[in-house]
C-alpha positions as a printed NumPy array, in Angstrom:
array([[ 18.428,  28.076,  16.99 ],
       [ 14.785,  27.052,  17.394],
       [ 14.378,  23.938,  15.242],
       [ 10.582,  23.857,  15.528],
       [  9.874,  27.221,  13.96 ],
       [  6.918,  27.778,  11.642],
       [  8.967,  27.455,   8.455],
       [ 10.496,  24.119,   9.437],
       [  7.224,  22.673,  10.699],
       [  5.383,  23.643,   7.515],
       [  8.169,  22.054,   5.457],
       [  8.13 ,  18.829,   7.482],
       [  4.332,  18.562,   7.483],
       [  4.354,  19.161,   3.726],
       [  6.518,  16.056,   3.442],
       [  4.122,  14.145,   5.698],
       [  1.198,  15.086,   3.453],
       [  3.175,  13.97 ,   0.4  ],
       [  3.817,  10.634,   2.128],
       [  0.074,  10.221,   2.645],
       [ -0.651,  11.23 ,  -0.969],
       [  1.878,   8.802,  -2.458],
       [  0.81 ,   5.975,  -0.138],
       [ -2.895,   6.49 ,  -0.825],
       [ -2.443,   6.527,  -4.608],
       [ -0.156,   3.479,  -4.507],
       [ -2.64 ,   1.569,  -2.34 ],
       [ -5.615,   2.362,  -4.585],
       [ -3.781,   1.345,  -7.766],
       [ -2.298,  -1.725,  -6.076],
       [ -5.722,  -2.943,  -4.978],
       [ -7.102,  -2.443,  -8.49 ],
       [ -4.231,  -4.215, -10.251],
       [ -3.935,  -6.785,  -7.488],
       [ -7.59 ,  -7.699,  -7.964],
       [ -7.062,  -8.172, -11.702],
       [ -3.942, -10.285, -11.109],
       [ -5.681, -12.387,  -8.45 ],
       [ -8.633, -13.136, -10.736],
       [ -6.285, -13.903, -13.637],
       [ -4.189, -16.263, -11.511],
       [ -7.209, -17.983, -10.029],
       [ -9.496, -18.25 , -13.051],
       [ -7.472, -17.353, -16.161],
       [ -6.22 , -19.757, -18.844],
       [ -2.907, -21.465, -18.125],
       [ -0.646, -19.081, -20.149],
       [ -2.134, -16.096, -18.329],
       [ -1.741, -17.811, -14.961],
       [  1.921, -18.532, -15.702],
       [  2.666, -14.922, -16.676],
       [  0.854, -13.506, -13.637],
       [  2.538, -15.985, -11.314],
       [  5.977, -15.026, -12.661],
       [  5.155, -11.354, -12.082],
       [  3.942, -11.986,  -8.538],
       [  6.914, -14.122,  -7.532],
       [  9.39 , -11.726,  -9.164],
       [  8.222,  -8.809,  -7.058],
       [  7.485, -10.725,  -3.875],
       [ 10.968, -12.254,  -3.84 ],
       [ 12.905,  -9.029,  -4.415],
       [ 13.194,  -5.931,  -2.195],
       [ 10.969,  -2.932,  -2.787],
       [ 13.977,  -0.598,  -2.606],
       [ 15.465,  -2.317,  -5.66 ],
       [ 12.403,  -1.423,  -7.737],
       [ 12.289,   2.115,  -6.409],
       [ 15.868,   2.65 ,  -7.612],
       [ 15.187,   0.891, -10.932],
       [ 12.154,   3.069, -11.689],
       [ 14.014,   6.193, -10.568],
       [ 16.87 ,   5.601, -13.04 ],
       [ 14.774,   4.333, -15.966],
       [ 11.52 ,   6.331, -15.942],
       [ 11.133,  10.032, -16.549],
       [  8.412,  11.817, -14.629],
       [  7.465,  13.746, -11.512],
       [  8.54 ,  12.48 ,  -8.12 ],
       [  4.972,  11.502,  -7.266],
       [  4.514,   9.57 , -10.524],
       [  7.799,   7.696, -10.092],
       [  7.026,   6.929,  -6.449],
       [  3.481,   5.714,  -7.096],
       [  4.634,   3.613, -10.061],
       [  7.393,   1.917,  -8.062],
       [  5.15 ,   1.134,  -5.126],
       [  2.266,   0.026,  -7.325],
       [  4.449,  -2.444,  -9.248],
       [  5.688,  -3.981,  -6.017],
       [  2.567,  -3.813,  -3.86 ],
       [  0.23 ,  -5.113,  -6.585],
       [  2.009,  -8.469,  -6.348],
       [  1.465,  -8.606,  -2.581],
       [ -2.155,  -7.453,  -2.894],
       [ -2.795, -10.102,  -5.547],
       [ -1.896, -12.887,  -3.125],
       [ -3.959, -11.33 ,  -0.332],
       [ -6.98 , -10.994,  -2.617],
       [ -6.494, -14.499,  -4.023],
       [ -6.636, -15.895,  -0.5  ],
       [ -9.976, -14.149,  -0.135],
       [-11.204, -15.605,  -3.421],
       [-10.293, -19.079,  -2.182],
       [-12.359, -18.466,   0.942],
       [-15.566, -17.916,  -1.043],
       [-17.536, -21.196,  -1.192],
       [-17.818, -22.721,  -4.679],
       [-21.549, -22.906,  -4.123],
       [-21.688, -19.134,  -4.596],
       [-20.503, -19.545,  -8.185],
       [-22.98 , -22.325,  -8.844],
       [-25.858, -20.327,  -7.366],
       [-24.903, -17.317,  -9.504],
       [-24.815, -19.423, -12.672],
       [-28.228, -20.864, -11.862],
       [-29.566, -17.312, -11.74 ],
       [-28.097, -16.481, -15.149],
       [-25.116, -14.467, -13.944],
       [-22.071, -14.392, -16.196],
       [-18.53 , -14.631, -14.867],
       [-17.899, -10.909, -14.459],
       [-21.332, -10.206, -12.967],
       [-20.71 , -13.02 , -10.491],
       [-17.323, -11.585,  -9.574],
       [-18.539,  -8.002,  -9.251],
       [-21.819,  -8.53 ,  -7.41 ],
       [-21.24 , -11.723,  -5.418],
       [-17.643, -12.931,  -5.119],
       [-15.558,  -9.764,  -4.737],
       [-17.755,  -8.197,  -2.005],
       [-17.333, -11.382,   0.048],
       [-13.639, -11.514,  -0.781],
       [-12.899,  -7.992,   0.43 ],
       [-15.011,  -8.53 ,   3.535],
       [-12.716, -11.441,   4.414],
       [ -9.376,  -9.787,   3.677],
       [ -9.908,  -6.348,   5.257],
       [ -7.432,  -6.981,   8.137],
       [ -4.67 ,  -8.254,   5.828],
       [ -5.385,  -5.463,   3.352],
       [ -5.025,  -2.74 ,   5.95 ],
       [ -1.913,  -4.399,   7.351],
       [ -0.34 ,  -4.064,   3.911],
       [ -1.459,  -0.432,   3.796],
       [  0.579,   0.315,   6.917],
       [  3.553,  -1.422,   5.306],
       [  3.273,   0.86 ,   2.265],
       [  3.16 ,   3.939,   4.496],
       [  6.245,   2.855,   6.451],
       [  8.173,   1.785,   3.354],
       [  7.526,   5.165,   1.737],
       [ 10.495,   6.355,   3.814],
       [ 12.709,   4.588,   1.234],
       [ 11.83 ,   7.406,  -1.152],
       [ 14.101,   9.752,   0.782],
       [ 16.96 ,   7.89 ,  -0.894],
       [ 15.905,   9.165,  -4.329],
       [ 15.318,  12.745,  -3.118],
       [ 11.526,  12.623,  -3.071],
       [ 10.43 ,  15.29 ,  -0.588],
       [  8.36 ,  12.94 ,   1.563],
       [  8.263,  12.865,   5.35 ],
       [ 11.695,  11.372,   6.073],
       [ 13.407,  13.504,   3.439],
       [ 11.995,  16.797,   4.744],
       [ 12.794,  15.761,   8.317],
       [ 16.387,  14.941,   7.358],
       [ 16.755,  18.332,   5.649],
       [ 15.644,  20.103,   8.808],
       [ 17.769,  17.767,  10.936],
       [ 20.859,  18.921,   9.052],
       [ 20.292,  22.335,  10.676],
       [ 20.158,  20.925,  14.214],
       [ 22.823,  22.282,  16.534],
       [ 22.683,  19.693,  19.333],
       [ 21.524,  16.169,  20.128],
       [ 18.33 ,  17.313,  21.846],
       [ 17.056,  18.856,  18.616],
       [ 17.871,  15.686,  16.683],
       [ 16.   ,  13.604,  19.257],
       [ 12.999,  15.942,  19.135],
       [ 12.839,  15.582,  15.362],
       [ 13.039,  11.799,  15.631],
       [ 10.297,  12.009,  18.237],
       [  8.117,  13.941,  15.787],
       [  8.737,  11.337,  13.089],
       [  7.877,   8.542,  15.524],
       [  4.712,  10.299,  16.717],
       [  3.284,  11.027,  13.259],
       [  4.067,   7.605,  11.778],
       [  2.651,   5.946,  14.882],
       [ -0.497,   8.089,  14.91 ],
       [ -1.223,   7.35 ,  11.248],
       [ -0.593,   3.612,  11.396],
       [ -2.16 ,   3.119,  14.811],
       [ -5.241,   4.94 ,  13.525],
       [ -5.464,   2.399,  10.704],
       [ -5.006,  -0.409,  13.241],
       [ -7.891,   0.944,  15.337],
       [-10.125,   0.997,  12.258],
       [ -9.324,  -2.667,  11.578],
       [-10.033,  -3.631,  15.182],
       [-13.341,  -1.771,  15.113],
       [-14.263,  -3.557,  11.882],
       [-13.387,  -6.953,  13.362],
       [-15.439,  -6.266,  16.501],
       [-18.391,  -5.287,  14.348],
       [-18.049,  -8.478,  12.323],
       [-17.984, -10.598,  15.484],
       [-21.011,  -8.75 ,  16.885],
       [-22.903,  -9.288,  13.604]])
């Protein structure tokens, strides 16, 4: 039996596209919430800082798979919604620490200069501090993006039809070891191409920063 027929390839690539969709949505939401958490932890009143810090440490010190299973058994919704929610809850905590490191790298003089020009706190953050912060943390941010993409394979365990799940379904129809190895080769090639592409973007960005 030909394992790489049109039907199987379309099914597998559909899972790959779902992996990209889930990862992209989780990354966008995680950056947004992570930015809010980082600002709250860095500049918020003490009660807010305590709550945010508890949240961050809770998720950073527990495995992502645990939260995927918890959300799967406690939240009703589509597979994409459950997947994005689970990854956003976990990854927001990691993003918050990455973004906070970038906030710490911005010189305090930037805040003082903004105040002298009549900027309020949020205008200072939006127009002055956050652009510098994200410029600093781009490599770490993209490194976490590749982690999200790779960890999305955990979703196969809760029957989300992402890349690993669809590959495993097709693999169940394999009749010999060579077909299994070819499918694993396809998985390796597509994951590598996606994540290595992100790595090349980061390297190009870093070279441009050095040249500037």
